[in-house]
PDB file of N, CA, C and O in Angstrom:
ATOM      1  N   MET A   1       0.848  -1.198   0.000  1.00  0.00           N
ATOM      2  CA  MET A   1       0.000   0.000   0.000  1.00  0.00           C
ATOM      3  C   MET A   1       0.887   1.253   0.000  1.00  0.00           C
ATOM      4  O   MET A   1       1.841   1.361   0.771  1.00  0.00           O
ATOM      5  N   THR A   2       0.554   2.166  -0.860  1.00  0.00           N
ATOM      6  CA  THR A   2       1.383   3.374  -0.969  1.00  0.00           C
ATOM      7  C   THR A   2       0.765   4.541  -0.208  1.00  0.00           C
ATOM      8  O   THR A   2      -0.448   4.616  -0.012  1.00  0.00           O
ATOM      9  N   ASN A   3       1.629   5.434   0.205  1.00  0.00           N
ATOM     10  CA  ASN A   3       1.183   6.648   0.876  1.00  0.00           C
ATOM     11  C   ASN A   3       0.678   7.628  -0.158  1.00  0.00           C
ATOM     12  O   ASN A   3       1.058   7.570  -1.328  1.00  0.00           O
ATOM     13  N   LYS A   4      -0.187   8.534   0.285  1.00  0.00           N
ATOM     14  CA  LYS A   4      -0.771   9.518  -0.614  1.00  0.00           C
ATOM     15  C   LYS A   4      -0.608  10.907   0.000  1.00  0.00           C
ATOM     16  O   LYS A   4      -0.791  11.088   1.204  1.00  0.00           O
ATOM     17  N   VAL A   5      -0.264  11.879  -0.834  1.00  0.00           N
ATOM     18  CA  VAL A   5      -0.140  13.258  -0.377  1.00  0.00           C
ATOM     19  C   VAL A   5      -1.497  13.931  -0.516  1.00  0.00           C
ATOM     20  O   VAL A   5      -2.116  13.883  -1.579  1.00  0.00           O
ATOM     21  N   LEU A   6      -1.955  14.557   0.563  1.00  0.00           N
ATOM     22  CA  LEU A   6      -3.238  15.264   0.563  1.00  0.00           C
ATOM     23  C   LEU A   6      -2.988  16.750   0.763  1.00  0.00           C
ATOM     24  O   LEU A   6      -2.092  17.142   1.510  1.00  0.00           O
ATOM     25  N   LEU A   7      -3.786  17.578   0.091  1.00  0.00           N
ATOM     26  CA  LEU A   7      -3.668  19.019   0.236  1.00  0.00           C
ATOM     27  C   LEU A   7      -5.063  19.607   0.399  1.00  0.00           C
ATOM     28  O   LEU A   7      -5.905  19.481  -0.491  1.00  0.00           O
ATOM     29  N   ASP A   8      -5.303  20.242   1.523  1.00  0.00           N
ATOM     30  CA  ASP A   8      -6.603  20.848   1.829  1.00  0.00           C
ATOM     31  C   ASP A   8      -6.620  22.286   1.309  1.00  0.00           C
ATOM     32  O   ASP A   8      -6.054  23.184   1.933  1.00  0.00           O
ATOM     33  N   GLN A   9      -7.273  22.499   0.161  1.00  0.00           N
ATOM     34  CA  GLN A   9      -7.297  23.841  -0.426  1.00  0.00           C
ATOM     35  C   GLN A   9      -8.109  24.828   0.420  1.00  0.00           C
ATOM     36  O   GLN A   9      -7.946  26.039   0.273  1.00  0.00           O
ATOM     37  N   ASN A  10      -8.978  24.330   1.298  1.00  0.00           N
ATOM     38  CA  ASN A  10      -9.706  25.237   2.194  1.00  0.00           C
ATOM     39  C   ASN A  10      -8.772  25.878   3.211  1.00  0.00           C
ATOM     40  O   ASN A  10      -9.003  27.003   3.654  1.00  0.00           O
ATOM     41  N   LYS A  11      -7.715  25.155   3.580  1.00  0.00           N
ATOM     42  CA  LYS A  11      -6.731  25.691   4.525  1.00  0.00           C
ATOM     43  C   LYS A  11      -5.636  26.491   3.827  1.00  0.00           C
ATOM     44  O   LYS A  11      -5.052  27.399   4.418  1.00  0.00           O
ATOM     45  N   CYS A  12      -5.358  26.152   2.565  1.00  0.00           N
ATOM     46  CA  CYS A  12      -4.244  26.750   1.825  1.00  0.00           C
ATOM     47  C   CYS A  12      -4.407  28.265   1.713  1.00  0.00           C
ATOM     48  O   CYS A  12      -5.492  28.767   1.419  1.00  0.00           O
ATOM     49  N   ILE A  13      -3.299  28.988   1.956  1.00  0.00           N
ATOM     50  CA  ILE A  13      -3.316  30.451   1.828  1.00  0.00           C
ATOM     51  C   ILE A  13      -2.538  30.922   0.602  1.00  0.00           C
ATOM     52  O   ILE A  13      -2.338  32.122   0.413  1.00  0.00           O
ATOM     53  N   GLY A  14      -2.098  29.976  -0.231  1.00  0.00           N
ATOM     54  CA  GLY A  14      -1.416  30.334  -1.475  1.00  0.00           C
ATOM     55  C   GLY A  14      -0.055  30.966  -1.281  1.00  0.00           C
ATOM     56  O   GLY A  14       0.325  31.855  -2.043  1.00  0.00           O
ATOM     57  N   CYS A  15       0.687  30.526  -0.278  1.00  0.00           N
ATOM     58  CA  CYS A  15       1.993  31.129   0.012  1.00  0.00           C
ATOM     59  C   CYS A  15       3.088  30.693  -0.959  1.00  0.00           C
ATOM     60  O   CYS A  15       4.158  31.300  -0.998  1.00  0.00           O
ATOM     61  N   ASN A  16       2.826  29.635  -1.750  1.00  0.00           N
ATOM     62  CA  ASN A  16       3.744  29.149  -2.776  1.00  0.00           C
ATOM     63  C   ASN A  16       4.955  28.400  -2.208  1.00  0.00           C
ATOM     64  O   ASN A  16       5.904  28.134  -2.946  1.00  0.00           O
ATOM     65  N   THR A  17       4.946  28.059  -0.931  1.00  0.00           N
ATOM     66  CA  THR A  17       6.080  27.364  -0.330  1.00  0.00           C
ATOM     67  C   THR A  17       6.236  25.954  -0.885  1.00  0.00           C
ATOM     68  O   THR A  17       7.341  25.556  -1.254  1.00  0.00           O
ATOM     69  N   CYS A  18       5.151  25.198  -0.950  1.00  0.00           N
ATOM     70  CA  CYS A  18       5.284  23.797  -1.378  1.00  0.00           C
ATOM     71  C   CYS A  18       5.755  23.652  -2.831  1.00  0.00           C
ATOM     72  O   CYS A  18       6.590  22.787  -3.095  1.00  0.00           O
ATOM     73  N   PRO A  19       5.258  24.459  -3.794  1.00  0.00           N
ATOM     74  CA  PRO A  19       5.805  24.317  -5.153  1.00  0.00           C
ATOM     75  C   PRO A  19       7.280  24.716  -5.242  1.00  0.00           C
ATOM     76  O   PRO A  19       8.018  24.179  -6.068  1.00  0.00           O
ATOM     77  N   LEU A  20       7.706  25.645  -4.405  1.00  0.00           N
ATOM     78  CA  LEU A  20       9.120  26.021  -4.403  1.00  0.00           C
ATOM     79  C   LEU A  20       9.985  24.895  -3.845  1.00  0.00           C
ATOM     80  O   LEU A  20      11.099  24.664  -4.316  1.00  0.00           O
ATOM     81  N   MET A  21       9.468  24.201  -2.843  1.00  0.00           N
ATOM     82  CA  MET A  21      10.230  23.129  -2.202  1.00  0.00           C
ATOM     83  C   MET A  21      10.205  21.832  -3.012  1.00  0.00           C
ATOM     84  O   MET A  21      11.185  21.088  -3.031  1.00  0.00           O
ATOM     85  N   ASP A  22       9.088  21.569  -3.673  1.00  0.00           N
ATOM     86  CA  ASP A  22       8.952  20.327  -4.446  1.00  0.00           C
ATOM     87  C   ASP A  22       8.077  20.567  -5.682  1.00  0.00           C
ATOM     88  O   ASP A  22       6.895  20.223  -5.682  1.00  0.00           O
ATOM     89  N   PRO A  23       8.655  21.156  -6.730  1.00  0.00           N
ATOM     90  CA  PRO A  23       7.877  21.481  -7.929  1.00  0.00           C
ATOM     91  C   PRO A  23       7.390  20.264  -8.713  1.00  0.00           C
ATOM     92  O   PRO A  23       6.536  20.399  -9.589  1.00  0.00           O
ATOM     93  N   GLU A  24       7.922  19.080  -8.410  1.00  0.00           N
ATOM     94  CA  GLU A  24       7.442  17.883  -9.104  1.00  0.00           C
ATOM     95  C   GLU A  24       6.112  17.393  -8.540  1.00  0.00           C
ATOM     96  O   GLU A  24       5.332  16.759  -9.252  1.00  0.00           O
ATOM     97  N   THR A  25       5.850  17.682  -7.275  1.00  0.00           N
ATOM     98  CA  THR A  25       4.632  17.205  -6.625  1.00  0.00           C
ATOM     99  C   THR A  25       3.562  18.287  -6.533  1.00  0.00           C
ATOM    100  O   THR A  25       2.372  17.999  -6.665  1.00  0.00           O
ATOM    101  N   PHE A  26       3.982  19.532  -6.306  1.00  0.00           N
ATOM    102  CA  PHE A  26       3.032  20.624  -6.068  1.00  0.00           C
ATOM    103  C   PHE A  26       3.122  21.702  -7.148  1.00  0.00           C
ATOM    104  O   PHE A  26       4.178  21.923  -7.742  1.00  0.00           O
ATOM    105  N   GLU A  27       1.993  22.365  -7.387  1.00  0.00           N
ATOM    106  CA  GLU A  27       1.965  23.527  -8.269  1.00  0.00           C
ATOM    107  C   GLU A  27       0.864  24.464  -7.790  1.00  0.00           C
ATOM    108  O   GLU A  27      -0.015  24.072  -7.022  1.00  0.00           O
ATOM    109  N   MET A  28       0.927  25.712  -8.258  1.00  0.00           N
ATOM    110  CA  MET A  28      -0.102  26.683  -7.906  1.00  0.00           C
ATOM    111  C   MET A  28      -1.233  26.627  -8.926  1.00  0.00           C
ATOM    112  O   MET A  28      -0.988  26.575 -10.131  1.00  0.00           O
ATOM    113  N   ASP A  29      -2.463  26.638  -8.440  1.00  0.00           N
ATOM    114  CA  ASP A  29      -3.634  26.742  -9.304  1.00  0.00           C
ATOM    115  C   ASP A  29      -3.805  28.223  -9.602  1.00  0.00           C
ATOM    116  O   ASP A  29      -4.179  28.994  -8.717  1.00  0.00           O
ATOM    117  N   THR A  30      -3.539  28.624 -10.824  1.00  0.00           N
ATOM    118  CA  THR A  30      -3.520  30.050 -11.166  1.00  0.00           C
ATOM    119  C   THR A  30      -4.912  30.675 -11.215  1.00  0.00           C
ATOM    120  O   THR A  30      -5.035  31.897 -11.297  1.00  0.00           O
ATOM    121  N   GLU A  31      -5.958  29.856 -11.167  1.00  0.00           N
ATOM    122  CA  GLU A  31      -7.317  30.410 -11.157  1.00  0.00           C
ATOM    123  C   GLU A  31      -7.762  30.787  -9.748  1.00  0.00           C
ATOM    124  O   GLU A  31      -8.458  31.784  -9.557  1.00  0.00           O
ATOM    125  N   ILE A  32      -7.356  29.982  -8.760  1.00  0.00           N
ATOM    126  CA  ILE A  32      -7.784  30.269  -7.383  1.00  0.00           C
ATOM    127  C   ILE A  32      -6.616  30.679  -6.486  1.00  0.00           C
ATOM    128  O   ILE A  32      -6.812  30.987  -5.310  1.00  0.00           O
ATOM    129  N   TYR A  33      -5.396  30.681  -7.043  1.00  0.00           N
ATOM    130  CA  TYR A  33      -4.193  31.081  -6.303  1.00  0.00           C
ATOM    131  C   TYR A  33      -3.983  30.279  -5.034  1.00  0.00           C
ATOM    132  O   TYR A  33      -3.660  30.823  -3.978  1.00  0.00           O
ATOM    133  N   LYS A  34      -4.172  28.973  -5.160  1.00  0.00           N
ATOM    134  CA  LYS A  34      -3.889  28.052  -4.069  1.00  0.00           C
ATOM    135  C   LYS A  34      -3.107  26.885  -4.639  1.00  0.00           C
ATOM    136  O   LYS A  34      -3.169  26.606  -5.837  1.00  0.00           O
ATOM    137  N   ALA A  35      -2.374  26.210  -3.775  1.00  0.00           N
ATOM    138  CA  ALA A  35      -1.580  25.065  -4.223  1.00  0.00           C
ATOM    139  C   ALA A  35      -2.477  23.878  -4.547  1.00  0.00           C
ATOM    140  O   ALA A  35      -3.599  23.763  -4.053  1.00  0.00           O
ATOM    141  N   LYS A  36      -1.950  23.005  -5.387  1.00  0.00           N
ATOM    142  CA  LYS A  36      -2.634  21.744  -5.680  1.00  0.00           C
ATOM    143  C   LYS A  36      -1.583  20.674  -5.946  1.00  0.00           C
ATOM    144  O   LYS A  36      -0.412  20.972  -6.180  1.00  0.00           O
ATOM    145  N   ILE A  37      -2.029  19.427  -5.903  1.00  0.00           N
ATOM    146  CA  ILE A  37      -1.136  18.314  -6.196  1.00  0.00           C
ATOM    147  C   ILE A  37      -0.974  18.235  -7.710  1.00  0.00           C
ATOM    148  O   ILE A  37      -1.945  18.054  -8.444  1.00  0.00           O
ATOM    149  N   LYS A  38       0.244  18.370  -8.153  1.00  0.00           N
ATOM    150  CA  LYS A  38       0.545  18.296  -9.588  1.00  0.00           C
ATOM    151  C   LYS A  38       0.516  16.839 -10.039  1.00  0.00           C
ATOM    152  O   LYS A  38      -0.052  16.500 -11.077  1.00  0.00           O
ATOM    153  N   GLN A  39       1.145  15.988  -9.231  1.00  0.00           N
ATOM    154  CA  GLN A  39       1.226  14.562  -9.550  1.00  0.00           C
ATOM    155  C   GLN A  39       1.457  13.795  -8.260  1.00  0.00           C
ATOM    156  O   GLN A  39       2.340  14.148  -7.478  1.00  0.00           O
ATOM    157  N   GLN A  40       0.675  12.749  -8.029  1.00  0.00           N
ATOM    158  CA  GLN A  40       0.908  11.913  -6.847  1.00  0.00           C
ATOM    159  C   GLN A  40       2.267  11.234  -6.994  1.00  0.00           C
ATOM    160  O   GLN A  40       2.540  10.606  -8.017  1.00  0.00           O
ATOM    161  N   PRO A  41       3.108  11.354  -5.991  1.00  0.00           N
ATOM    162  CA  PRO A  41       4.428  10.725  -6.074  1.00  0.00           C
ATOM    163  C   PRO A  41       4.339   9.215  -5.899  1.00  0.00           C
ATOM    164  O   PRO A  41       3.385   8.705  -5.312  1.00  0.00           O
ATOM    165  N   THR A  42       5.335   8.508  -6.409  1.00  0.00           N
ATOM    166  CA  THR A  42       5.392   7.064  -6.221  1.00  0.00           C
ATOM    167  C   THR A  42       5.972   6.710  -4.853  1.00  0.00           C
ATOM    168  O   THR A  42       5.774   5.604  -4.350  1.00  0.00           O
ATOM    169  N   GLU A  43       6.694   7.667  -4.254  1.00  0.00           N
ATOM    170  CA  GLU A  43       7.208   7.479  -2.899  1.00  0.00           C
ATOM    171  C   GLU A  43       7.254   8.845  -2.204  1.00  0.00           C
ATOM    172  O   GLU A  43       7.309   9.889  -2.853  1.00  0.00           O
ATOM    173  N   ILE A  44       7.231   8.808  -0.885  1.00  0.00           N
ATOM    174  CA  ILE A  44       7.283  10.041  -0.103  1.00  0.00           C
ATOM    175  C   ILE A  44       8.753  10.420   0.068  1.00  0.00           C
ATOM    176  O   ILE A  44       9.506   9.736   0.761  1.00  0.00           O
ATOM    177  N   THR A  45       9.146  11.513  -0.569  1.00  0.00           N
ATOM    178  CA  THR A  45      10.544  11.952  -0.559  1.00  0.00           C
ATOM    179  C   THR A  45      10.799  12.943   0.576  1.00  0.00           C
ATOM    180  O   THR A  45       9.870  13.418   1.230  1.00  0.00           O
ATOM    181  N   ASP A  46      12.074  13.240   0.790  1.00  0.00           N
ATOM    182  CA  ASP A  46      12.430  14.253   1.786  1.00  0.00           C
ATOM    183  C   ASP A  46      11.864  15.615   1.398  1.00  0.00           C
ATOM    184  O   ASP A  46      11.494  16.401   2.270  1.00  0.00           O
ATOM    185  N   ALA A  47      11.791  15.904   0.088  1.00  0.00           N
ATOM    186  CA  ALA A  47      11.241  17.182  -0.367  1.00  0.00           C
ATOM    187  C   ALA A  47       9.765  17.307   0.005  1.00  0.00           C
ATOM    188  O   ALA A  47       9.308  18.383   0.390  1.00  0.00           O
ATOM    189  N   ILE A  48       9.032  16.221  -0.108  1.00  0.00           N
ATOM    190  CA  ILE A  48       7.607  16.234   0.277  1.00  0.00           C
ATOM    191  C   ILE A  48       7.484  16.427   1.782  1.00  0.00           C
ATOM    192  O   ILE A  48       6.677  17.232   2.246  1.00  0.00           O
ATOM    193  N   LYS A  49       8.285  15.689   2.543  1.00  0.00           N
ATOM    194  CA  LYS A  49       8.244  15.830   4.009  1.00  0.00           C
ATOM    195  C   LYS A  49       8.591  17.257   4.427  1.00  0.00           C
ATOM    196  O   LYS A  49       7.996  17.798   5.359  1.00  0.00           O
ATOM    197  N   SER A  50       9.553  17.861   3.738  1.00  0.00           N
ATOM    198  CA  SER A  50       9.930  19.245   4.035  1.00  0.00           C
ATOM    199  C   SER A  50       8.781  20.208   3.717  1.00  0.00           C
ATOM    200  O   SER A  50       8.528  21.148   4.470  1.00  0.00           O
ATOM    201  N   ALA A  51       8.097  19.971   2.609  1.00  0.00           N
ATOM    202  CA  ALA A  51       6.962  20.823   2.234  1.00  0.00           C
ATOM    203  C   ALA A  51       5.839  20.698   3.254  1.00  0.00           C
ATOM    204  O   ALA A  51       5.208  21.693   3.611  1.00  0.00           O
ATOM    205  N   VAL A  52       5.585  19.473   3.725  1.00  0.00           N
ATOM    206  CA  VAL A  52       4.561  19.259   4.759  1.00  0.00           C
ATOM    207  C   VAL A  52       4.925  20.040   6.018  1.00  0.00           C
ATOM    208  O   VAL A  52       4.081  20.720   6.601  1.00  0.00           O
ATOM    209  N   ALA A  53       6.187  19.938   6.433  1.00  0.00           N
ATOM    210  CA  ALA A  53       6.649  20.612   7.649  1.00  0.00           C
ATOM    211  C   ALA A  53       6.654  22.130   7.494  1.00  0.00           C
ATOM    212  O   ALA A  53       6.436  22.852   8.467  1.00  0.00           O
ATOM    213  N   ALA A  54       6.901  22.618   6.281  1.00  0.00           N
ATOM    214  CA  ALA A  54       7.033  24.056   6.056  1.00  0.00           C
ATOM    215  C   ALA A  54       5.705  24.767   5.827  1.00  0.00           C
ATOM    216  O   ALA A  54       5.643  25.994   5.901  1.00  0.00           O
ATOM    217  N   CYS A  55       4.647  24.021   5.552  1.00  0.00           N
ATOM    218  CA  CYS A  55       3.347  24.654   5.288  1.00  0.00           C
ATOM    219  C   CYS A  55       2.889  25.418   6.531  1.00  0.00           C
ATOM    220  O   CYS A  55       2.703  24.814   7.588  1.00  0.00           O
ATOM    221  N   PRO A  56       2.705  26.748   6.420  1.00  0.00           N
ATOM    222  CA  PRO A  56       2.388  27.545   7.605  1.00  0.00           C
ATOM    223  C   PRO A  56       0.993  27.305   8.178  1.00  0.00           C
ATOM    224  O   PRO A  56       0.724  27.679   9.319  1.00  0.00           O
ATOM    225  N   VAL A  57       0.114  26.695   7.413  1.00  0.00           N
ATOM    226  CA  VAL A  57      -1.261  26.474   7.894  1.00  0.00           C
ATOM    227  C   VAL A  57      -1.618  24.989   8.003  1.00  0.00           C
ATOM    228  O   VAL A  57      -2.766  24.643   8.283  1.00  0.00           O
ATOM    229  N   GLY A  58      -0.634  24.117   7.781  1.00  0.00           N
ATOM    230  CA  GLY A  58      -0.873  22.672   7.920  1.00  0.00           C
ATOM    231  C   GLY A  58      -1.837  22.113   6.900  1.00  0.00           C
ATOM    232  O   GLY A  58      -2.611  21.208   7.210  1.00  0.00           O
ATOM    233  N   ALA A  59      -1.804  22.635   5.688  1.00  0.00           N
ATOM    234  CA  ALA A  59      -2.748  22.193   4.648  1.00  0.00           C
ATOM    235  C   ALA A  59      -2.323  20.908   3.948  1.00  0.00           C
ATOM    236  O   ALA A  59      -3.120  20.297   3.237  1.00  0.00           O
ATOM    237  N   ILE A  60      -1.069  20.493   4.145  1.00  0.00           N
ATOM    238  CA  ILE A  60      -0.554  19.302   3.461  1.00  0.00           C
ATOM    239  C   ILE A  60      -0.375  18.189   4.487  1.00  0.00           C
ATOM    240  O   ILE A  60       0.124  18.415   5.590  1.00  0.00           O
ATOM    241  N   SER A  61      -0.789  16.988   4.106  1.00  0.00           N
ATOM    242  CA  SER A  61      -0.583  15.838   4.975  1.00  0.00           C
ATOM    243  C   SER A  61      -0.264  14.617   4.131  1.00  0.00           C
ATOM    244  O   SER A  61      -0.454  14.611   2.915  1.00  0.00           O
ATOM    245  N   ILE A  62       0.224  13.589   4.799  1.00  0.00           N
ATOM    246  CA  ILE A  62       0.535  12.321   4.139  1.00  0.00           C
ATOM    247  C   ILE A  62      -0.377  11.260   4.727  1.00  0.00           C
ATOM    248  O   ILE A  62      -0.364  10.998   5.930  1.00  0.00           O
ATOM    249  N   GLU A  63      -1.171  10.653   3.849  1.00  0.00           N
ATOM    250  CA  GLU A  63      -2.075   9.590   4.270  1.00  0.00           C
ATOM    251  C   GLU A  63      -1.348   8.267   4.148  1.00  0.00           C
ATOM    252  O   GLU A  63      -0.822   7.933   3.087  1.00  0.00           O
ATOM    253  N   GLU A  64      -1.320   7.520   5.230  1.00  0.00           N
ATOM    254  CA  GLU A  64      -0.598   6.234   5.215  1.00  0.00           C
ATOM    255  C   GLU A  64      -1.525   5.104   4.851  1.00  0.00           C
ATOM    256  O   GLU A  64      -1.098   3.951   4.788  1.00  0.00           O
TER     257      GLU A  64
END
């Protein structure tokens, strides 16, 4: 069973931190100016863990 990255756009404030930290997994939705999952990763990398830790509003989580 693989882990999944979740992003709560209701919590997201569009600070752009996660796409800067991991542009392969996250991107900004230019219509609503909030982050979104660009592509589900095949594994949880250090970059994803760093983005989760750096999110100022806790909008990103990893589902096990």
